C-alpha positions as CSV (number, residue, x, y, z in Angstrom):
1,M,120.4,81.1,113.7
2,R,123.3,80.6,111.9
3,Y,124.4,83.5,109.2
4,I,126.5,83.0,105.8
5,S,128.1,85.8,102.9
6,T,126.4,86.9,100.2
7,R,129.4,85.9,98.2
8,G,129.1,81.9,99.4
9,G,132.5,82.0,100.8
10,V,132.2,81.8,104.7
11,E,130.8,79.1,106.6
12,P,127.6,79.7,108.5
13,I,128.6,81.5,111.9
14,T,126.8,82.3,114.9
15,F,124.8,86.1,115.5
16,S,127.7,87.0,117.5
17,Q,130.6,86.2,115.5
18,A,128.8,88.3,112.4
19,V,128.5,91.0,114.5
20,M,131.8,91.2,115.5
21,M,133.0,90.5,111.8
22,G,130.9,93.2,110.2
23,L,131.9,92.6,106.5
24,A,132.2,89.0,105.4
25,T,135.8,87.9,104.8
26,D,135.4,86.8,101.3
27,G,134.0,90.7,100.5
28,G,130.6,90.0,100.4
29,L,127.9,91.1,103.1
30,L,126.4,88.4,105.9
31,L,122.8,87.5,105.8
32,P,120.2,84.9,107.5
33,E,120.5,81.6,106.9
34,K,117.0,81.5,106.4
35,I,114.2,84.7,107.1
36,P,111.8,83.6,109.5
37,T,108.3,84.5,108.9
38,V,105.6,85.6,110.9
39,D,102.4,84.1,111.5
40,P,98.9,87.2,111.0
41,K,97.9,86.1,114.4
42,D,101.4,87.2,115.6
43,L,101.1,90.2,113.8
44,T,97.8,91.0,115.2
45,A,99.2,90.3,119.1
46,W,102.6,92.3,118.3
47,A,100.5,95.3,117.5
48,K,99.5,95.9,121.1
49,L,103.2,95.9,122.6
50,P,105.2,98.6,123.1
51,F,108.5,99.0,120.7
52,Q,110.9,97.5,123.4
53,E,109.0,94.5,123.7
54,L,108.0,94.6,120.1
55,A,111.7,94.1,119.2
56,L,112.8,91.0,121.7
57,E,109.9,89.5,119.6
58,V,111.0,90.4,116.3
59,M,114.8,90.2,117.1
60,R,114.8,87.0,119.1
61,P,114.5,84.3,116.2
62,F,117.6,86.3,114.4
63,V,119.8,86.0,117.5
64,E,119.0,82.9,119.7
65,P,120.2,80.8,120.7
66,D,123.5,82.6,120.8
67,I,122.2,85.1,122.9
68,P,119.4,84.0,125.3
69,A,116.4,86.4,125.5
70,E,116.7,87.7,128.9
71,D,120.2,88.7,128.0
72,L,118.7,90.3,124.7
73,K,115.9,92.0,126.5
74,G,118.3,94.0,128.7
75,L,120.3,95.2,126.0
76,I,117.3,96.5,124.0
77,D,116.1,97.9,127.2
78,R,119.4,100.1,128.1
79,S,119.4,101.0,124.2
80,Y,116.0,103.0,124.1
81,A,116.1,104.5,127.5
82,A,118.4,107.3,125.6
83,F,115.3,108.2,123.5
84,D,113.5,111.4,124.7
85,H,109.9,110.2,123.4
86,P,107.8,107.2,125.1
87,K,107.0,105.5,121.5
88,V,110.9,105.7,120.8
89,T,109.6,105.5,117.0
90,P,106.2,107.5,117.2
91,V,103.6,107.7,114.0
92,I,102.2,111.4,113.7
93,T,100.1,113.2,111.2
94,P,100.5,116.6,110.6
95,G,97.7,117.1,108.0
96,N,96.8,114.0,105.7
97,V,100.9,112.3,105.7
98,Q,101.8,109.9,108.3
99,I,105.4,110.2,109.4
100,M,107.3,108.0,111.4
101,E,110.1,110.1,113.4
102,L,112.9,108.2,113.9
103,F,115.3,111.1,115.5
104,H,114.4,110.9,119.1
105,G,117.6,109.2,120.1
106,P,120.8,111.3,121.4
107,T,121.9,112.3,117.9
108,L,118.5,113.2,116.6
109,A,119.0,110.8,113.3
110,F,117.1,107.1,112.3
111,K,121.1,105.9,112.5
112,D,120.8,106.0,116.7
113,V,117.7,103.3,116.7
114,A,120.6,100.3,115.4
115,L,124.0,102.0,116.8
116,Q,122.8,102.7,120.4
117,L,121.9,98.9,120.3
118,L,124.8,97.6,118.4
119,G,127.1,99.7,120.9
120,N,125.6,97.8,123.8
121,L,126.0,94.6,121.7
122,F,129.6,95.1,121.3
123,E,130.0,96.1,124.7
124,Y,128.2,92.4,126.1
125,L,130.2,90.5,123.3
126,L,133.8,91.4,124.6
127,E,132.3,91.5,128.1
128,R,131.4,88.1,127.6
129,D,134.1,86.6,125.1
130,G,136.9,88.9,125.9
131,G,139.0,90.8,123.3
132,Q,139.7,94.5,121.9
133,L,137.4,96.2,119.1
134,N,138.5,98.4,116.6
135,I,135.7,100.0,114.8
136,L,136.0,101.6,111.6
137,G,133.1,103.1,109.5
138,A,133.0,105.9,106.9
139,T,129.8,108.5,107.4
140,S,127.6,110.4,105.0
141,G,126.6,112.7,107.8
142,D,124.5,110.6,110.6
143,T,126.2,107.1,110.8
144,G,129.1,108.8,112.4
145,S,128.0,110.9,115.2
146,S,125.1,108.0,116.1
147,A,128.0,105.4,116.1
148,I,130.2,107.7,118.1
149,Y,127.4,108.2,121.0
150,G,127.0,104.2,120.9
151,V,130.4,103.6,122.0
152,R,132.0,106.6,123.5
153,G,133.6,105.7,126.8
154,K,132.8,102.4,126.6
155,A,135.9,99.8,127.1
156,H,137.8,97.7,125.1
157,I,136.5,100.0,122.1
158,N,137.9,102.3,120.0
159,I,136.4,103.6,117.1
160,F,137.7,105.5,113.8
161,I,135.2,107.7,111.4
162,L,135.7,109.1,108.5
163,H,133.8,112.0,106.8
164,P,134.1,113.5,103.7
165,H,135.5,117.1,104.9
166,K,132.7,120.2,104.2
167,R,130.5,117.8,102.7
168,V,128.0,117.2,106.0
169,S,126.1,119.6,107.8
170,P,128.3,122.0,110.3
171,I,125.8,120.0,112.9
172,Q,126.2,116.6,111.9
173,E,130.2,117.3,111.8
174,R,130.1,119.1,115.4
175,Q,128.3,116.5,117.0
176,M,131.0,114.1,115.4
177,T,134.5,116.3,116.3
178,S,133.0,117.6,119.4
179,V,132.8,113.9,121.3
180,L,136.2,114.0,123.2
181,D,136.4,110.6,124.9
182,D,140.2,109.1,124.5
183,N,138.7,106.0,122.6
184,V,136.6,108.3,119.5
185,H,139.3,109.4,116.4
186,N,137.5,111.9,113.9
187,I,139.3,111.7,110.2
188,A,138.1,114.3,108.2
189,I,139.3,112.9,104.5
190,K,139.2,115.5,101.0
191,G,137.1,113.3,99.3
192,T,133.5,112.0,99.3
193,F,131.9,109.4,101.5
194,D,132.2,107.1,98.2
195,D,136.0,107.6,98.9
196,G,135.6,106.8,102.7
197,Q,133.6,103.9,101.8
198,S,135.9,103.0,99.3
199,I,138.5,102.9,102.1
200,V,137.1,101.0,104.5
201,K,136.0,98.1,102.5
202,G,139.2,97.7,101.4
203,L,140.7,97.8,104.8
204,F,138.4,95.0,106.3
205,N,139.5,93.4,102.7
206,D,143.3,93.2,104.0
207,L,142.5,90.3,106.4
208,D,146.0,90.7,108.0
209,F,145.5,94.3,109.1
210,K,141.7,93.4,110.2
211,N,142.7,90.3,112.2
212,K,145.7,92.0,113.5
213,Y,144.3,95.5,115.0
214,S,140.7,93.5,115.1
215,L,138.5,95.6,113.2
216,G,135.0,96.2,113.6
217,A,132.2,97.5,111.3
218,V,129.2,100.1,112.3
219,N,128.1,101.1,108.8
220,S,125.2,99.2,107.5
221,I,127.2,96.2,106.3
222,N,126.8,95.0,110.1
223,W,123.7,92.6,109.9
224,A,122.6,93.6,113.3
225,R,122.4,97.5,112.3
226,I,119.7,96.0,109.7
227,L,118.1,93.8,112.3
228,A,117.3,97.0,114.9
229,Q,115.7,98.8,111.4
230,V,113.6,96.6,111.0
231,V,111.9,96.6,113.9
232,Y,110.2,100.0,113.3
233,Y,108.8,99.0,110.2
234,F,106.3,96.2,112.6
235,Y,106.2,99.1,115.2
236,A,104.5,101.3,112.7
237,W,102.4,98.7,110.2
238,G,101.2,98.2,114.5
239,Q,100.7,102.0,115.0
240,V,98.6,102.5,111.6
241,S,96.7,99.2,111.1
242,K,95.9,98.6,114.8
243,G,96.8,94.8,114.0
244,D,94.4,94.2,111.4
245,S,96.6,91.9,109.1
246,K,94.3,92.6,105.8
247,V,95.9,96.6,106.0
248,K,98.3,96.5,103.7
249,I,100.8,100.0,104.2
250,P,103.4,101.5,101.5
251,F,106.6,102.8,103.1
252,S,108.4,106.4,101.8
253,V,112.1,105.9,102.6
254,P,114.5,108.5,101.6
255,T,117.8,106.4,101.0
256,G,121.2,106.6,99.9
257,N,123.0,103.0,101.0
258,F,120.0,100.8,101.0
259,G,120.0,100.1,104.5
260,D,116.7,101.6,105.7
261,I,114.7,100.7,102.9
262,F,116.6,96.9,102.9
263,A,115.2,96.6,106.5
264,G,112.1,96.7,105.2
265,Y,112.4,94.3,102.6
266,V,113.4,91.6,105.1
267,A,110.3,92.6,107.0
268,Y,108.2,92.2,104.1
269,R,109.9,88.6,103.5
270,M,109.1,88.1,107.2
271,G,105.1,88.9,106.1
272,L,104.5,92.2,107.8
273,P,101.9,93.8,105.3
274,I,104.1,96.0,102.9
275,S,102.3,96.8,100.0
276,R,105.5,98.8,98.3
277,L,108.4,100.2,99.3
278,I,109.4,103.8,97.8
279,L,113.3,104.0,97.0
280,A,113.0,107.9,97.6
281,T,116.7,109.8,96.4
282,N,117.8,113.0,95.9
283,R,119.8,114.0,92.5
284,N,122.5,111.2,93.3
285,D,120.1,108.5,91.7
286,I,121.9,105.1,91.1
287,L,119.2,103.4,93.8
288,S,116.1,104.9,91.8
289,R,117.5,104.7,88.7
290,F,118.0,101.2,89.3
291,A,114.4,100.9,90.1
292,K,113.3,101.9,86.9
293,T,115.5,100.7,84.3
294,G,117.2,97.2,86.2
295,T,120.4,99.0,85.3
296,Y,122.8,100.0,88.9
297,E,125.3,102.3,87.3
298,A,127.5,104.9,89.3
299,G,127.5,108.2,88.4
300,T,129.3,111.4,90.1
301,V,128.3,112.3,93.3
302,R,126.6,115.8,93.5
303,P,126.1,117.8,96.7
304,T,122.9,118.6,97.7
305,M,120.8,119.4,100.7
306,S,120.3,116.3,101.8
307,P,124.1,115.0,102.1
308,S,123.3,111.4,103.7
309,M,122.0,110.5,100.5
310,D,124.6,111.9,98.5
311,I,126.0,108.1,97.5
312,Q,126.8,106.4,94.3
313,V,128.3,103.0,95.6
314,A,125.0,101.6,97.7
315,S,126.7,99.6,100.2
316,N,123.8,97.5,101.0
317,F,122.5,97.0,97.2
318,E,124.0,93.4,97.3
319,R,121.9,92.2,100.4
320,Y,118.6,92.8,98.1
321,L,120.9,91.8,94.9
322,Y,121.5,88.4,96.7
323,Y,117.8,87.7,97.0
324,L,116.7,89.3,93.9
325,L,119.2,86.8,91.6
326,D,117.4,83.8,94.2
327,E,120.6,83.4,96.3
328,D,122.7,82.2,93.9
329,S,126.1,83.3,95.4
330,A,128.2,82.7,92.0
331,L,126.1,84.5,90.0
332,L,126.0,87.4,92.7
333,S,129.7,87.7,92.8
334,E,130.2,87.4,88.7
335,K,127.8,90.8,89.0
336,M,129.5,92.5,91.4
337,Q,132.8,92.2,90.2
338,G,131.6,93.4,86.7
339,F,130.0,96.3,88.6
340,A,133.2,96.7,90.2
341,E,135.4,96.7,86.8
342,T,132.9,98.8,84.6
343,G,130.6,100.7,87.2
344,T,127.8,99.2,85.6
345,L,125.1,96.2,86.3
346,E,122.2,94.8,85.0
347,V,119.3,92.5,85.6
348,S,117.0,90.8,83.2
349,A,113.9,91.7,82.7
350,E,112.1,88.9,84.5
351,K,113.9,90.5,87.7
352,K,113.5,93.8,86.8
353,A,109.4,92.8,86.8
354,E,109.9,91.2,90.3
355,V,111.3,94.7,90.9
356,D,108.4,96.4,89.6
357,Q,106.0,94.0,92.2
358,L,107.5,96.0,95.3
359,I,109.5,98.9,94.9
360,T,109.0,102.1,92.8
361,G,112.2,104.6,92.4
362,C,111.5,108.2,93.0
363,A,114.5,110.7,92.3
364,V,113.4,114.4,93.8
365,S,115.2,117.8,93.1
366,E,116.4,120.1,95.5
367,E,113.9,122.4,93.9
368,E,111.4,120.1,95.1
369,T,112.7,119.2,98.5
370,L,112.4,123.0,99.3
371,E,109.2,123.3,97.9
372,Q,108.2,120.4,100.0
373,I,109.6,121.5,103.4
374,R,108.1,125.1,102.7
375,T,104.7,123.3,101.8
376,T,104.4,121.0,104.7
377,F,105.2,123.9,106.8
378,T,102.8,126.3,105.3
379,E,99.7,124.0,105.3
380,T,100.6,122.4,108.6
381,G,103.2,124.3,110.5
382,Y,105.8,121.2,110.8
383,V,108.9,121.0,109.8
384,L,110.6,118.5,107.6
385,D,114.3,118.1,107.7
386,P,115.7,117.9,103.5
387,H,115.8,114.1,103.8
388,T,112.3,113.0,105.2
389,A,111.2,116.3,102.6
390,V,112.6,114.0,99.7
391,G,110.6,110.8,101.2
392,V,107.4,112.8,101.7
393,R,108.1,114.5,98.0
394,A,108.3,110.7,96.4
395,A,105.4,109.7,98.3
396,R,102.8,112.3,97.0
397,D,101.0,109.8,95.0
398,E,100.3,107.6,97.6
399,P,98.3,108.9,100.5
400,T,98.5,106.0,102.7
401,A,102.2,106.1,102.6
402,V,104.1,105.6,106.1
403,C,107.2,108.4,105.4
404,L,110.0,107.8,107.4
405,A,111.7,110.8,109.2
406,T,115.3,110.4,109.6
407,A,116.6,113.4,111.1
408,H,115.8,116.1,113.5
409,P,115.5,119.1,110.9
410,A,117.4,121.2,113.3
411,K,120.6,119.1,111.7
412,F,120.0,121.0,108.6
413,S,118.7,124.3,109.7
414,E,120.5,126.0,106.5
415,A,118.4,124.2,104.2
416,V,115.1,124.2,106.5
417,K,115.6,128.5,106.8
418,K,115.9,128.9,103.0
419,A,112.7,127.1,102.6
420,T,110.8,128.4,105.5
421,G,112.4,132.1,106.6
422,K,112.8,130.5,110.1
423,E,115.5,128.4,111.4
424,P,114.7,125.1,113.7
425,E,115.8,125.4,117.1
426,L,118.1,122.6,118.2
427,P,116.8,120.5,121.3
428,A,118.0,121.9,124.9
429,A,120.6,118.9,125.0
430,L,122.4,120.6,122.0
431,A,121.6,124.4,122.2
432,D,125.9,124.9,123.0
433,L,127.0,122.3,120.6
434,M,128.7,125.1,117.9
435,D,130.4,126.3,120.9
436,R,132.0,122.9,121.8
437,P,135.5,122.1,121.5
438,T,136.8,119.5,119.0
439,R,139.7,116.6,117.9
440,V,139.5,115.4,114.3
441,A,142.7,114.9,111.6
442,L,142.4,116.3,108.3
443,L,143.4,113.6,105.8
444,D,144.1,112.5,102.1
445,A,141.6,109.7,101.1
446,Q,143.9,107.3,100.5
447,Q,143.9,103.5,102.0
448,E,147.6,103.9,103.1
449,T,147.0,107.3,104.6
450,I,144.2,105.9,106.6
451,K,146.1,103.1,107.5
452,A,149.2,104.4,108.7
453,H,147.1,106.9,110.8
454,M,145.1,104.1,112.4
455,I,148.5,102.2,113.5
456,S,150.4,105.2,114.7
457,T,147.4,105.8,117.4
458,L,146.8,102.5,118.5
459,D,150.4,101.4,118.3
């Protein structure tokens, strides 16, 4: 499989090159030249596989021949050995709701599914091909700690993670800043996640700086992140359908950066029987507004109790837009340039109708989020984190939906306690988290400030 840019300015490259490049050198996002399709007979067979074996089958066509299947299997097995559930991403049914738990990794967030794999991929490629990698990423909460845990202590890798100062939960902040390995560098910026993401994109587009300091990406702009997340859609479908290819399932996806739901879209294009993707947002609703109106219009980020979705410019939306615009790189580039200049992007009524065939947008208020946590707990005893509650609430008219549970409730104890009157307990492995020493730099949200800090750290 070869990879191209949404903006058409990159000659086809290998999977390994795509992983190491992160953001395409023309400012676009990397995608496979074509999305492989899965035969219904294979779907039925795959439904019986353990998670790790399924991951190998789903990923192989995207990775070979660049990484041999035997090596890929070893990477997958190492990556998911760190999870505390034998199914890795089990589907459970508290009451009449189907929930896919994606928080059984080391940092209790769905990002672990992708970032444990990406960390091992980086290590494998650097050992195979030589070189040094300096990872740069911005986080709205969970990506940072998952990325840090994925690469902490690994040779030939440094990681710099930007998070918005005091705009992530205390648990999320401490999970990042308490990792003291020499190759881990936390930066709290005086601004929002969107400010951090803008800085990261700007530094990746500074090609001289990117090349001199071997920058790599772990945010969901890295294709390997998306690929790893595609797997659990297939796994959930297998658990629910028992391999009956006639069974179509809706998925409800709490999302801020469009990465998790885009993975579902890729699974759909591969042939997974998905009837609907419910795009669930909090009051930062740029994505759900697009799904409802066909207009993508940035607003002001408003803090919520589900901070990982406090985003107004969704990095992965460009990948979806590329397919919606019939893989027309020139038109896509024009649309993205217009959005950069005006903060608004529109699609035609015809294209809006295509969106409607698969995607439904739903914005969930703070009051509705608390109510959902409270109701689910009262009726079933099951505790939702606020992001998962957004997804469950958005799916209230889709009783057969599988709702993606993106984080352990203990990561957002304040919201859970407000809703239920009880504070969720941290798992034993993190029981002393808030007492651990920390290290972090507090800096202005300016590209040149971050650039100077990285140079002084690395030189």
